[in-house]
N, C-alpha and C positions, 0 to 999 in steps of 0.2 A: 387321335388323342387331342386333349385340350389343355391350354395354359390359361387358367382362370377364365374370364369371359372372352379372351382374344386368342386367335391363332397367329403364330409368327413363323416365318420360314425357319427350317431346321438349321441352316448355316448361320443365320442371324442369332438364333438361340445359343449356339456353340460359342460365337464370338463374344456375346454378352457374358457368358459364364467364364470365359478365360480371364476376364478382368475382375472377377469376384475374388477377393483376397481372404475372406474368412474361411479358414481351414477348421473343420469340425473336430477332426482327430486324425492323427497320422500314424502310420506304421513304418518303422525304420529299424530293421535288424540286420546286422552284418551278414552278407551272403544271400540275402533275399531281396527281391524288388521292393521299391517304395510305393506306398499307396496313400492317397489323400482324398478326402471328400471336400467339396466346395459347395456352398449354398447356391441355389439356383431357383428360378421361378417354377412354380408348381406345374407339373406335367402329369396327366392321369391317363390311364387306359380308358377306353370307351365302354367299360363294363365293370361289374363288381368282380373282385378277385379274392379267392381263398385258396390259392396254391401257386406254385411256379407258373409263369405264363410264357410258353414257348413261342418263338417268332420264326417265320420262314419267309424268305424272298422267293417269289415265283414269277414267271413271265406270262402275262395274259394280254393277248391282242397286241403283241409287240412292245408292251411296257412292263417294266419291273414293278411289281406291287409287293408291299409288305403285309403279311398276314400274321395276326396275333391271336392265339387261343387263350381265352380266359375261362376259368371254372369257378362256380359258386353254388353252394347248396347242392352239390353232387350233380351238376349239369354243365357240360362244356358249351361254350359259345365262341364264335369266330368273328373277328372284325378284320377289315383290310383297307388299304389306301396307298397313296403315293409314298408316304413315309410315316414316321411315328406321330407327326404333328397333324397330318391330314388323313384321318381315318373315319370311316362310317361307324354306325352303331353296331354293337355286337349282336349276332344272331345265333339262335340255338342250332346245334348240329345233331345229327342222328348217329347212333351206334347200334348196330344190329349183329347178333342178338344182344340185348342188354344183359350184362353179367349179374344183375341184382344190386340192390343198394345204391349208393351214390358213386359217381365217376368224376374225377378231376384229371384232365389231360395235362400232364406235367412236362412232357418232353416230346419233341417231334424232330425227325430227320427226313430230309428229302433225298430220294434216290436219283440216280442220273437219268432214269427214264421218266421222272416226274411223279412217281409214286411216293406218297408220304407214309412214314411209319411212326405211329404214335404210341406212347407208353403212359399208362394211366394209373392213378391211385384210386383204389376201389374200397369202399367201406361197407361192410355188412354187419347187421346186428349181432351182438355177442350172445347168440342163443346157446352156444356151448357152455356159457356161464349161467344160463337161465334168466337172462336179462336183455332188454331191448333199449335201455337208456344209454348204453355205451356200445362202442363199435370195435370191429377188428379190421384194420387196414391190410391190404395186399396189393400186388402189382400185376397189371395186365398189359396186353399188347393189342394193337389194332392197326388197320391199313386203310388208306384212303386213296382213291384214284380221281377224285374231283376237288383237290386242294382243300381238303378238310371239311367240306360240306356234309359228307356222310362217311361213315367208318364201318368197316367190317371187323368184328371182334375176332381176334386170333387166340383169345383165351387168357387165363390166369397163368403167369409164368413164374411167380415167386410169392410164397406165403410163409407164415411162421410155422415152426414145427408143432406137431400135436403136443398137448399138455404143457405148452409154454405160456399159458394165459394166467393173469393175476385177477381172478374173478372178484376179489375183495379190494381191488385197488382204490386209492384215493384220487387217481387220475381223473380229470374232469370229463374226458371224452372217450378213452379207449381202455381195453383190458390187456392189450398186447399188440402183436402184429408187426408188419413191416410196411414202409411206404414213405411219403414225403421225400421225394427223390428227384434225381436228374439223370439223364443218359447222354453219354458222349461217344462218338465214333472216333477211333484212333486215326492217326495221320495216314496210315497205310490202308484204311478202310477194311481192316481185317476183323476187328472185334468191337463190339459195343460194351461200354462199361457203365454199370448201374451204381450210382452213389446214393445210398438210401439210409433211412433212419430205422434203427432197431429199437423196438419197444417191448422186448420179451420180458418174462417174469423176473429173471435174475439180473442183477446189476451188471455182471460180467458179460451179459448179452444185450447191452444197451449202448447206444452211441451211433457212430457212422460206420456203415459196412459197405463192402464192394462186391459186386457180382459181375460176371462176364458172359457174353453171348456172341458167338461167331456171327459176323454180318451175313455170311452165307446161309445162316439158319433163320433169317429175319421173317420169312414167310411161314415157317413152321417152328415157332420158338418153344413150344411146350416140351419140357424135359431136356432142353438143350443148355440151360443156364448152369454155370458153375459158380460157387461162392468162395470168397477168400476166407479160409479157415486154417488156423495154425500154420500159416506160412505157405499154403498150397491152395490150388484151385480144386475144389471138391464138388463132385456131381451130386445130383439128387438121386432118389430111388423111386421107382414106380409102385404105387399101391393100386392094384387092379381089382375091380369087381366085375360082376356080370353086366353091369350097366355103364361103368365109367372107368376112367383111369385118372389118378391123381398123383402128382409128383411131390414127394416130401423132401425137405432139405433140413439138415441140422442147423444149429445156431451158427451164424458167421462170427468171425473174430473181428470186433470193431477196430478200425484204425484210429479212431478218436473215442475211447471208451468213456462212459458216464462216470462221474465222480460222486453223484448222489442219485439214488434210484427214483424212477418214475412211480414205483409201486409200493414203497415201504409205508410205515405207519404215520409219517409226518407229512407236512404240506410242501416241504422243500425239495427241489430238484436241482441238479447240476449236470446238464447233458447237452451236447451239441445235437442239432437235428435240422432237417429241411435244407440240405445242401443244394447249391446251384453251381454249375461248373461251366467255364468257357475257356477257349484258347485265346490268349492275348498276343496279338501280333507285335506289339511294341516291346514287350519284355521277353517274348519267346518262352513263355511258361503257360501251363494250365493254371487257372485260378479258381479256387473254391471259396464261395461265400457261405457262411454258416450262421444260423441262429443259435444262441445259447440260452436255454430255459432255466429259470430259477425257482419255479414252483409248478404245482400240478395243474394250474390253469394256463400254462405256457406263457406266463409273463416273462419278458426278455431281459436278461442281464446285459446283453450286447450283441453286436454283429461282428463276426470274425472273418479273417482271410487266411488261406493256406495256399501254397504253391507247389507245383511239381513240373519237372521238365518233360515227363512222359507219363502215360497212363498204365504202362505194363506192370509196374511194381507198386502195389498199394502202400508199401512202407516208405516210399519216396516223398510223400507229402510232408511239408514243413509243419512245425508246431503252430496251431492256429494262434493268430495275434488279433487283438481287438482293434477295430477301426472306428467303431461307433458305440457309445454307451447307450444302453436301453434299446430304442428302436422297436420295430415290430416284425411280424412274420414275413417269410418268403423274400429275403433280400436277393436281388439279382441285377445283372446289368442288361442294358440294351445298347449295342454298338451303334455308332453314329454314321458309319460308312454306307453310302447309298448303294443298294444292291448287294451288300455283304454283311453289314452290322446286324447282329441278332443277339439272342441270349446265349448263343454258342460261340460267337466270334466278336471280338472288339479290339480297338486299338488303344492309343495312349489315353484318349478321352472317351468316356461312355456315360450314359445316363444310369444312375443308381436308383433302383426301385425297391420299395417295400410295400407289400399288400396293394399293388397296383398304382401306387403314387410315387412320383419322383420329385424330391425337393433338393436333390444334390446331383452334381456331376461327380464322377469318380475318375481319378487320374492314376495311371500306372507308369512308373519310371524305373528303368533298370537300376 
């Protein structure tokens, strides 16, 4: 990554930021942790970004290296270096077989044997609506044994129910679908939790949803996901033909439902989307950052935060509170701890990114 025309040591960057006193906006509600943003020198990913950008530490030649996956225009790329300040250029990666459409790698988890498991947002043309100018997002899984240089596709694991598309929508990009997500492994390494955006036709099926996959099923995930619906984990059902098998899921129950539809006759929207989740060691909570859209072109009303002590109960997340007015897409953190800080783990101080750029530090206080 780069800071303007200069690079500076990561520790020095953190020390400078600790002395910046301008707080952009703060969140302070009884019973929840305190969050604040502080202005900081510009820090950018070494590639163009149009999704969440997962980060993984891995050991190469006896050294810890930080890998970051960036996706843009439906193509994932990977960069690596000693830390977030000292990284090389992003290089294109391979996914075989390609699932069609565009792929944005949104979340990565490293197994104890060094295998990486990646989860991607996939967009295909809305041919079901007879149009190719808008897309249908869905969620897929992949596996890498060479630190993300190449990926083996494990298939589409979650997509919108049939007949849930709004073919005449005013939405600028999509007619429905599910995607724009993050994945977290629970503390016991038992289950993966998918926090994803619902864009289905009816407003009651829009907002932030949760799905679950047993970690034991990570190598064969198709048909193994359950979704959070009406207070219970609900499995899908198989639709089999002579040539293929497809798993269908009903609409999930959003934990943060939309207040104004993506698909009605006007241009206004009021919906959370694009969650990123990390475990924060300082406050002992999971932290979800969210965008809140205010129109069909995804213009942002603000960036919000929510907290939960565990992942098991989707109802446990606190009511989202705004930490930044306006902003842009894909808010996420990148932890500062050498060998440990990523988009999944951070401490009291972390870098706060939006669309691949960081102009703030974010601080978490109990």
